[in-house]
C-alpha positions, 0 to 999 in steps of 0.5 A, a space after each residue: 500500500 503506497 499510500 501508507 508512505 504518503 504524507 498527510 496533514 498529521 503524518 510526514 512522508 516515509 522518507 522523512 520518518 526514516 531519516 528522523 529514525 536513523 538521524 540520531 544513530 552514532 554508529 561507525 560508518 561500516 557498522 551492521 546497523 547501516 547495512 540493515 537500514 540500507 536493506 530496508 530502504 532498498 526494499 522500499 525503493 525497489 517497490 517504488 521504482 526498481 530502475 533507480 540506480 543507487 551508489 555510495 562508498 559506505 553503508 551510512 552514505 548509502 542510507 542517505 542516498 536511498 532516503 533521497 531516492 525514496 523521497 524522489 520516487 514516492 510522489 511519482 508512484 502515488 500519482 500513477 496509482 490514482 
């Protein structure tokens, strides 16, 4: 259900919520936490737009790249499904 990731008046979009969730983590850049978080974001992105290329040097940077990609892909999917 893509609408669950959409923004409402009372609820920020998925990318903003995920970014806030991991924003306070102080784990080393190659920590398993970042790999796990990136895998969740990648699964979300692949559902939204499987063709979006993503590249980063470290797992923590990959999370940032994926959050932005999810943020960019979400409105397009919502418009297509209406």
